[in-house]
C-alpha positions, 0 to 999 in steps of 0.5 A: 757485318757481324759484331762491331769492335767495342774499342774506340781508340788505341791504348795510349800509354805514358810510360817508357818502352818496356823492353829497354827497361827490362833489358837494363834490369836483366843485364844488371842482375844477370851479366852472363846474358851477354854470353848469348850475344852474337850471330848464328850462321846456321840460318844460311843452311836452313835458308839454302835448304828451303830455297832449294826445296822451293825451286825443285818443287816448281818442276812438279807444280808447274802443270798442276790444275788451278785448284791443286796449285792453290791448295799446294801453295797454301799448305806447302809453298806458302808455309815455307815462304813464310818461313823464309820471311821470318828468316829475313827478319832474323837476318835484318838484325845481322844475325847470320854473320854479325854486325861487321859483315852487313853486305854478307847479311844482305846477300843471305837476305836476298837469297831468302827472298828469291822464292817469295816472288817480290823483293822485300829483304832490303826494304824490311830492315830499316823499317823493322829496326824502327819498329824496335826503336819506336815501338808503338809510336805513331808515325815511326812504328809502321807495324802499327795499323793506321787510324783508317784501318781501325775505322774501316775494319771494325766488324767481324767481317771487316777483321777477316778482310783486314787479315786477308789484306795484311800482305798489302798493308805490311807492304805499303803502310811503311811508305804512308807512315814514314817513308825512308830514302831508297837504299842502293841495296833495295835496287840490287834486291829488286834487280836480283829478284826480277832476274830470278822471276824471269828465270822461273818463267823461262825454265818452268812457266808463269804458272810456277811463278804464280805458285810462289807469289800466291803462296807468299801472299796467302801465307800472310793472310788467313793462314796459321803462320800469319797468326804471329802478326796478331800474337806479337803486339795486339792487346790480349792482356791489359797492360802488356804490349808484347807476347810470346808463343812457345809452340811448335810453329817456332820450328818453322819460324826461327823462334819468332814466337820468343817475341818478348825475349827477342825485343828485349835482346834483338842481338841474340840469335834465334837458337839462343832465345830459349836459353835466355828464357831459361837463364832469367825465368822470373822475367818471363814466366809471369807474362801472358803467352799464347799457346796457338797462333790459330787460336789467336786468329780466331779470337781476334776475329770473334772477340769484339773487344779486339780490333786493329786498334788493340795496340799500345801507342806512346808519344815519341817524346817518351823515347830518347833520341839519337840526335847526332847519329845518322840512323837509328840502331840498337845500342847493343849492336855498338861498342861505344869504343868503336871496337867489336870482337873477331866474331863481329859481336860488340863487346858491350863492356859497359851499360852504355846509353844512347848518349854515350854513343853520341858522346863517344863521337861515333856515327854511321856513314850513309850511302844514298841516304841510308846507312851501310852498317859500319860504325866509324868515328864521327868527323866534323864537316 
């Protein structure tokens, strides 16, 4: 129904991933950018405040009629829950307490997860880091829609349905594309979430739990906040893979709109991304940007040249491998000498490459097949 998407395939590229290239150029020209590296614990304050508000609001929504409950969930509960999802995104980069305190970061992630109603925090992290490492690589980047999605949702109406189903695609696509071993932290996340949900039902009612869950699901579909899903990497300007947005929704989204900046330097906390842009303006001011997530959704639905396959894909062979490291982590999160400063921020004393990390003999120990985040000397056997 409606216009059919004219694009027949994904946009294939045979160039290197642009963010690593730009990162090297920026650090060479502006080494002072390294002063922006590091966590910002204010995330914990905002997460705590939103979680407290959401829990307190259950007293008022538990007895609302279905129409008023759904409206409130869409406008208020869902918006705040989506904000918490983007806090989970920030936390996945260890940007609350730094790289030396992975357990503390995970705990804050689980706290942010509570009002969402279903566990995502611990599972999101490894898949999201792969998205950064393997941007646009089929079979590795689970942010890429599948070929089946592109074929099934290729009309105006189909794109509307696809957007409404985004929470399910984001939830289950990673297991289809590249399923990773389940970490202990994921089991903990599941149990903690189950206990919280049970307490919501016990102290309020099932209606209150539905308010949280439905708010989360609706906010990931046809909702202004979900515009960032489309805005970040879908092709609105030929040859550009990532797009930034500098509008007011950044106040609710932990500056996820600064997406080019974030992919260039994922270890810069959300509060410092505007400073990065101001520090190196020539690298960002000429890029295409979005001025409205709502307009992004509207154009995606109505523009026949854009569909789920309006994404850049590249061959895995174009990405350098960390062949002797147990898990993929971004190089700026590791000091190749195995030493971080007291804040947990890698010193980044040299423009190290992945090969330097391997050559220096550092790896990440596994727990149940998944790295626990500590850097230790690699040993034989």
